C-alpha positions in Angstrom: -42.1 165.6 176.3 -41.7 165.5 180.0 -38.6 166.7 181.8 -37.2 163.9 184.0 -37.7 164.7 187.6 -40.2 167.5 187.0 -42.9 167.4 189.6 -46.6 167.6 188.7 -46.9 170.8 190.7 -44.6 172.7 188.4 -46.2 171.3 185.2 -49.7 172.1 186.4 -48.9 175.6 187.5 -47.0 176.4 184.2 -50.0 175.1 182.1 -52.2 177.7 183.8 -49.6 180.4 183.3 -48.4 180.9 186.8 -50.2 182.5 189.7 -50.6 185.7 191.6 -47.9 188.3 191.1 -47.4 188.9 194.8 -43.7 189.7 194.1 -44.6 192.8 192.1 -47.4 194.2 194.3 -45.5 194.0 197.5 -48.2 191.9 199.2 -48.3 188.1 199.3 -50.4 185.5 201.0 -47.7 185.0 203.7 -46.1 188.3 204.5 -46.4 192.0 203.6 -43.1 192.8 201.8 -41.7 195.8 200.1 -42.5 196.0 196.4 -39.9 195.1 193.8 -37.5 198.0 193.4 -33.9 198.7 192.5 -32.4 200.4 195.6 -30.2 203.5 195.2 -27.6 204.1 197.9 -27.3 207.8 198.0 -25.1 207.9 201.1 -21.5 209.0 200.7 -19.3 205.9 201.0 -16.9 205.3 203.9 -13.4 205.9 202.7 -10.7 204.7 205.1 -7.9 205.4 202.6 -6.3 208.8 201.9 -5.3 209.7 198.4 -1.9 208.6 199.3 -3.3 205.3 200.5 -5.2 204.7 197.2 -2.0 205.5 195.3 0.0 203.1 197.4 -2.4 200.2 196.9 -2.6 201.0 193.2 1.2 201.0 192.9 1.4 197.7 194.9 -1.1 196.1 192.5 0.7 197.4 189.4 4.0 196.1 190.7 2.5 192.6 191.2 1.2 192.7 187.6 4.4 194.2 186.1 7.2 192.5 188.1 5.6 189.2 189.3 2.9 188.6 186.8 -0.1 186.2 187.0 -0.4 182.6 186.0 -3.0 182.3 183.2 -3.7 178.5 182.8 -5.1 179.0 179.3 -3.0 179.0 176.2 -5.6 181.1 174.4 -5.5 183.7 177.2 -1.8 183.8 177.2 -1.7 184.3 173.4 -4.2 187.1 173.6 -2.2 188.9 176.3 1.1 188.3 174.5 -0.3 189.8 171.3 -1.2 192.9 173.3 2.5 193.3 174.2 2.6 191.5 177.6 5.9 189.6 178.4 5.2 185.9 178.7 7.2 183.1 180.3 5.2 179.9 179.9 1.9 180.5 181.6 3.2 183.6 183.5 2.1 186.9 182.0 3.3 190.3 183.2 1.0 193.2 182.4 2.1 196.8 182.3 0.2 199.5 184.0 -0.2 201.4 180.8 -2.1 198.5 179.2 -4.2 198.1 182.4 -5.3 201.7 182.5 -5.9 201.8 178.8 -8.2 198.8 178.9 -10.1 200.0 182.0 -11.2 203.0 180.0 -13.3 200.7 177.9 -15.3 199.1 180.8 -18.9 200.4 181.1 -19.3 202.1 184.5 -22.9 200.7 184.7 -24.5 197.6 183.3 -28.1 196.6 182.8 -28.9 192.9 182.7 -32.3 191.9 181.3 -33.7 188.4 182.1 -36.6 186.6 180.5 -39.0 189.0 182.3 -37.9 192.5 181.3 -39.6 193.9 184.4 -36.9 192.1 186.4 -34.0 193.8 184.8 -31.3 195.0 187.2 -28.7 197.7 187.0 -25.2 197.2 188.4 -23.1 200.4 188.8 -23.3 204.0 189.8 -25.3 204.2 193.1 -27.4 201.1 192.5 -27.2 198.1 194.8 -28.8 194.7 194.2 -28.9 191.6 196.2 -28.7 187.9 195.3 -29.3 184.5 197.0 -26.8 182.3 198.7 -24.8 180.4 196.1 -22.9 177.1 195.9 -23.0 175.5 199.4 -23.0 171.6 199.3 -25.3 171.4 202.3 -28.5 172.9 203.5 -30.4 173.0 206.8 -33.6 173.8 208.5 -35.0 173.3 212.0 -37.1 170.3 211.1 -34.6 168.2 209.1 -31.3 169.5 210.4 -28.1 169.7 208.3 -28.0 167.5 205.2 -26.5 167.2 201.8 -28.2 169.3 199.1 -30.8 167.7 196.8 -32.8 168.8 193.8 -35.8 169.3 196.1 -33.9 171.6 198.4 -32.4 173.4 195.4 -36.0 174.1 194.1 -37.1 175.2 197.6 -34.4 177.8 197.8 -35.0 179.0 194.2 -38.7 179.5 195.2 -37.6 181.6 198.1 -35.3 183.5 195.7 -38.3 184.2 193.5 -40.7 185.1 196.3 -38.7 187.8 198.0 -38.6 191.2 196.3 -35.4 192.1 198.1 -33.6 189.4 196.2 -32.9 190.9 192.7 -30.9 188.1 191.0 -30.7 184.3 191.2 -27.0 183.7 191.5 -25.4 180.3 191.5 -27.1 177.2 192.9 -28.5 178.1 196.3 -27.5 174.6 197.3 -25.7 172.0 195.2 -28.1 169.2 194.3 -25.8 166.3 195.0 -28.4 163.8 193.9 -27.9 165.0 190.2 -25.0 163.6 188.3 -22.4 166.4 187.6 -22.7 165.7 183.8 -26.3 166.8 183.7 -26.7 168.8 187.0 -26.4 172.2 185.2 -29.2 171.2 182.7 -31.7 170.3 185.4 -30.7 173.2 187.7 -31.0 175.8 184.9 -34.3 174.3 183.8 -35.7 174.6 187.3 -34.2 178.1 187.7 -35.6 179.4 184.5 -39.1 177.9 185.2 -39.3 178.8 188.9 -37.9 182.3 188.7 -38.0 185.1 186.1 -35.0 187.0 187.6 -31.5 187.4 186.2 -29.5 184.1 186.3 -25.9 183.0 186.3 -23.7 180.4 184.7 -20.8 178.6 186.4 -17.6 178.6 184.4 -16.9 174.9 184.8 -16.2 173.8 181.3 -17.2 174.9 177.9 -20.2 172.6 177.7 -21.8 173.9 180.8 -21.3 177.5 179.8 -22.6 177.0 176.3 -25.6 175.0 177.5 -26.6 177.8 180.0 -26.2 180.5 177.4 -28.5 178.6 175.0 -31.1 177.9 177.8 -31.2 181.6 178.8 -31.6 182.5 175.1 -34.4 180.0 174.7 -36.1 181.2 177.9 -36.1 184.8 176.7 -37.6 183.8 173.3 -34.6 185.5 171.7 -32.7 185.1 168.5 -28.9 184.7 168.8 -28.5 188.3 167.6 -31.0 189.6 170.1 -29.2 187.7 172.9 -25.9 189.1 171.9 -27.2 192.6 171.7 -27.2 193.2 175.4 -26.4 191.5 178.7 -29.0 188.8 179.5 -27.0 186.9 182.2 -23.7 186.9 184.0 -21.0 184.8 185.5 -18.6 185.1 188.4 -15.1 183.8 188.2 -12.6 183.5 191.1 -8.8 183.6 190.9 -7.0 180.7 192.6 -5.1 183.0 195.0 -2.3 183.7 195.1 -1.8 184.9 191.5 -3.4 182.1 189.4 -6.4 182.1 187.0 -7.4 178.6 186.0 -8.4 177.3 182.6 -12.2 176.7 183.1 -12.8 180.1 184.7 -10.9 182.0 181.9 -12.5 179.9 179.2 -16.0 180.5 180.4 -15.5 184.2 181.0 -14.1 184.6 177.5 -17.0 182.8 175.9 -19.5 185.1 177.7 -17.4 188.2 176.9 -17.5 187.4 173.2 -21.3 187.3 173.4 -21.5 190.6 175.4 -22.5 189.0 178.7 -21.2 190.2 182.1 -18.4 188.7 184.1 -17.7 189.5 187.7 -14.0 188.8 188.6 -13.7 188.0 192.3 -10.3 187.0 193.8 -10.7 184.9 197.0 -8.0 186.5 199.2 -8.0 185.5 202.8 -5.4 187.5 204.7 -2.9 185.2 206.4 -3.6 182.3 204.1 -3.9 183.1 200.4 -2.8 186.7 200.7 -0.6 188.8 202.9 -1.6 189.2 206.6 -2.1 193.0 206.3 -5.3 194.4 204.8 -3.4 196.7 202.5 -1.3 193.8 201.1 -4.4 191.5 200.8 -6.4 194.2 199.0 -3.4 195.1 196.7 -3.1 191.4 195.7 -6.8 191.1 195.2 -6.9 194.2 192.9 -4.0 192.8 190.8 -5.6 189.5 190.3 -9.0 191.1 189.4 -7.5 193.6 187.0 -5.5 191.0 185.2 -8.6 189.0 184.2 -10.5 192.2 183.4 -7.7 193.3 181.0 -7.9 190.0 179.3 -11.7 190.2 178.8 -11.4 193.7 177.4 -8.9 192.5 174.9 -11.3 189.7 173.9 -14.2 192.1 173.4 -13.5 195.8 174.0 -16.3 197.4 176.1 -17.8 194.1 177.3 -19.4 194.4 180.8 -17.3 193.4 183.7 -17.3 194.1 187.5 -14.6 193.7 190.1 -15.4 191.5 193.1 -14.0 191.7 196.6 -13.8 188.7 198.9 -11.0 189.8 201.1 -11.3 188.7 204.7 -9.0 187.2 207.3 -8.5 183.7 208.8 -8.6 182.6 212.4 -4.9 182.4 213.0 -5.5 179.7 215.7 -7.3 177.3 213.3 -6.8 178.6 209.8 -10.6 178.8 209.3 -12.1 181.7 207.3 -13.7 184.5 209.3 -16.4 186.9 208.0 -18.2 189.9 209.3 -15.0 190.9 211.1 -13.6 194.4 211.4 -10.9 193.5 208.9 -13.5 192.2 206.4 -15.4 195.5 206.7 -12.3 197.6 206.2 -11.1 195.5 203.3 -14.5 195.9 201.6 -14.5 199.6 202.1 -10.9 199.9 200.8 -11.9 197.8 197.8 -14.8 200.2 197.2 -12.4 203.1 197.0 -10.2 201.2 194.5 -13.2 200.2 192.4 -14.2 203.9 192.1 -10.6 204.8 191.4 -10.6 202.4 188.4 -14.2 203.2 187.4 -15.5 199.7 187.9 -18.7 198.3 189.4 -18.0 196.3 192.6 -19.4 193.1 194.0 -19.2 192.0 197.7 -20.9 189.4 199.8 -23.1 188.9 202.9 -21.0 186.3 204.6 -20.8 184.8 208.1 -18.9 182.0 209.8 -21.7 181.0 212.2 -22.9 177.4 212.1 -26.5 178.0 212.9 -29.0 180.9 212.5 -28.3 182.4 215.8 -27.1 185.8 217.1 -23.6 185.3 215.8 -25.0 184.7 212.3 -27.1 187.8 212.6 -24.3 190.2 213.7 -21.7 188.8 211.3 -24.0 189.0 208.4 -25.1 192.5 209.4 -21.5 193.7 209.6 -20.8 192.1 206.2 -23.9 193.7 204.7 -23.1 197.1 206.3 -19.6 196.8 204.9 -21.2 196.5 201.4 -23.5 199.4 201.9 -20.9 201.7 203.4 -18.4 200.8 200.7 -20.7 201.7 197.9 -20.9 198.1 196.6 -23.2 197.6 193.6 -23.8 193.8 193.7 -24.1 191.7 196.9 -23.7 188.0 196.6 -25.0 185.5 199.1 -27.3 188.2 200.5 -29.7 185.6 202.0 -29.2 182.2 203.5 -25.4 181.8 204.0 -24.0 179.8 206.9 -20.8 178.1 207.9 -18.5 180.2 205.7 -20.5 179.2 202.7 -20.8 175.4 203.4 -24.4 175.5 204.3 -27.6 177.2 203.1 -30.2 177.7 205.8 -33.9 178.1 205.1 -34.4 180.1 208.3 -31.3 182.2 207.7 -32.7 183.0 204.2 -35.8 184.5 205.8 -33.9 186.3 208.5 -31.5 187.8 206.0 -34.5 189.0 203.9 -35.8 190.9 206.9 -32.5 192.6 207.2 -32.3 193.4 203.5 -35.8 194.9 203.6 -34.7 197.1 206.5 -31.5 198.2 204.6 -33.6 199.0 201.5 -36.0 201.0 203.6 -33.1 202.8 205.2 -31.8 203.8 201.8 -35.0 205.6 200.7 -34.5 209.3 200.1 -35.2 211.6 203.1 -38.0 214.1 202.3 -37.7 217.5 203.9 -40.7 219.4 202.5 -42.6 221.9 204.6 -45.1 219.1 205.3 -42.4 216.9 206.5 -41.0 219.6 208.9 -44.5 219.5 210.4 -44.4 223.0 212.0 -48.2 223.1 212.2 -48.4 219.8 214.0 -45.9 221.0 216.6 -48.0 224.1 217.0 -51.2 222.1 217.3 -49.8 219.7 220.0 -47.9 222.4 222.0 -45.9 221.9 225.2 -46.4 218.7 227.1 -48.9 217.2 224.5 -48.6 214.1 222.4 -48.8 213.5 218.7 -50.8 210.3 218.6 -54.1 212.0 217.9 -53.1 215.0 215.9 -54.2 215.3 212.3 -50.6 215.1 210.9 -50.1 211.7 212.6 -53.6 210.3 211.8 -53.1 211.1 208.1 -49.8 209.2 207.9 -49.4 206.6 210.6 -50.3 203.5 208.5 -47.3 203.9 206.2 -45.0 206.2 208.2 -42.5 203.6 209.4 -41.0 200.3 208.2 -43.1 197.4 209.3 -41.1 194.1 209.8 -42.5 190.8 208.8 -40.2 188.7 211.1 -39.3 190.9 214.1 -41.6 190.5 217.2 -42.2 193.9 218.8 -44.6 192.7 221.5 -43.8 193.2 225.1 -42.3 190.3 227.1 -45.6 189.2 228.7 -47.4 189.0 225.3 -44.5 187.3 223.7 -44.4 184.7 226.5 -48.2 184.2 226.4 -48.0 183.6 222.6 -45.5 180.8 223.1 -42.2 182.6 223.4 -41.4 181.9 219.8 -37.8 182.8 218.9 -36.7 184.3 215.6 -35.5 181.1 213.8 -38.7 179.4 214.8 -40.8 182.3 213.4 -38.7 182.2 210.2 -39.3 178.5 210.0 -43.1 179.0 209.9 -42.7 181.7 207.2 -40.7 179.7 204.7 -43.0 176.8 205.1 -46.0 178.9 204.2 -44.2 180.6 201.3 -43.3 177.2 199.8 -46.9 175.9 200.4 -48.4 178.8 198.5 -45.7 179.3 195.9 -46.8 179.6 192.3 -44.2 179.9 189.5 -44.0 183.1 187.3 -45.7 182.7 183.9 -43.8 181.3 181.0 -44.9 180.7 177.5 -45.8 177.0 177.0 -43.9 176.8 173.7 -40.8 178.2 175.4 -41.1 175.7 178.2 -41.4 172.8 175.8 -38.4 174.1 173.9 -36.4 174.2 177.1 -37.5 170.6 177.9 -36.5 169.4 174.5 -33.0 171.1 174.8 -32.4 169.5 178.2 -33.5 166.1 176.9 -31.3 166.3 173.8 -28.2 167.4 175.8 -28.8 164.5 178.3 -29.0 162.1 175.4 -25.6 163.5 174.2 -24.1 162.9 177.6 -24.2 166.4 179.0 -20.8 167.8 180.2 -17.8 165.5 180.5 -16.7 164.5 184.0 -14.1 162.3 185.6 -16.7 159.8 186.7 
C-alpha cells in the first residue's frame, strides 16, 4: 500500500534500510559536525532577581491565581479543579497557593523522552539543555526561490535538515506549515513524513482530540510498542500556549490532558508580550506568565499525579511604535533569566526559544538570535524551541538561517564542554621548552594536540580579505545556501523496519478514508 504523496526517493531508501549514520559519527559527506551528544550546561545561571524579588513575583503570580483566577474553556478541566477545592464561577477558576505548591511537589524535576530510536533519547531538566527546530511558521524562504507559502516539499526539506544536524535534538512542531495539505489530513501526512525522515523525539499539536490521538497512535506504531509500553514512559511531548491574558482554551487543555493520562510530557508556555498581552513591566509580565503556566500544570497533576511537565517562557516586549513583537532584546533576555530563577524556585524544567524579528538571514537575525540563545544558556533553560531557522517573529522558516543557527548552536555546545585543568593542560613543560620570546607552533605539546584543540566551524570563513575576495567574496547566507543544498542532495533517511513503515502507511490511509480530523471547511 503506497502512501499518497510519498516520493520514490523515500520508498527506495527505506527499502534498503536507510543510509550512512553520519549523524552519529560526527562526520557527514557535506560538513564535519560535532557528534550527537546531550549538552550539559555547568555554568552558574545568571540571576537578576534577589530573594526578595523571587518572593515578590511568586506572590504576584499567586495573587493572580487566587484573586483573579484563570479562564479554563473546558468543562472537564473546570470540574477537575473544582473537585480539588478550587472556587469556580462559570469558566473562571481561582486556585489557592497551597494547592499549587502541593501539586508542584509531584512534578518530576527531570524527564527522559525516548523516541523510536532509543539512541536519540533526550533528557530535559537538571543541567541538561537540548535544542529543537523552528516550528509552525506558515512561510519559508531561501535565496533561490524567495519567500513563499509552506508546502509538503519544503516541510520535508526542513525535517531532513532537522535529522541531519546533531545539534538539533528534537523535532518540534512543523518546521513550516504545508499549506498544500488539507487541514483534515495534514497531521497524518506530516507525522508520517516526520517519523520516516527522522528518528528523533517528535511533538503533537493540541488542535483537537483526533489530531492528538492520531499522533499518539503513530508514535506508538513507529516505536513498535504495545499500548502498555508506550504508556510506561515518555515517548513524545506537546507544547500548549495560554491565550494571554489569563485564558486556557479548550483544544490545548483537552490535548494536554489526553497526553497526561498516558504519561507523556506537556510544556506549558504562556505567550506574554509586555505591553500587549501582559503588563509593560518585566516583573509584571513574568508574574502573569508564571500564573498562567502554573494554572495548567496544577490541572495536569490533578489529571495524572507525577506526569512530566515543563514550564515555558515566551515573555518579550512589543515595539511600542508599531505593536510588533520584538525578540532578542535586553528585556527578552532579562525576562528569560527571571523565568529561569522562578522555574528553579518551583522545581520545574524550563523551555525558552531562539527567536528574532529580522526579515532575512542578515546581521540583525544573527545578533537577535544570539541574544535569545544566550538568554536561554545564561538562564539555565533545559529546552530551546525554534533553535534553528526562525525568521520574522516566527512567520517564516529560512533554509539559510537554519544552517547559520546550527553553526551557532555547535559553538554554544562546544563552549559548554567541561574545562580540563590537569597538569598536562597547564602545560608547564611546554612553557619551559619554548622559553622567553619563542613560539608554540612547533613545540611537542602543540604538535600532539593541534588537530582537535579548538572548535572548527563549518560555516564561518576565517580566511584573510584577499583570499576571501579571490574565492568569490561569498557571504555567510550564500555559503549556508550551498551547504543546505548539498545536505538535501545527499540525505538518506534513518533506518526503519519495513513492517512498521507499512503499518504506519495503513494507519494513515485508514484515517484518511475516515475523513481525518474535522474542520470548518
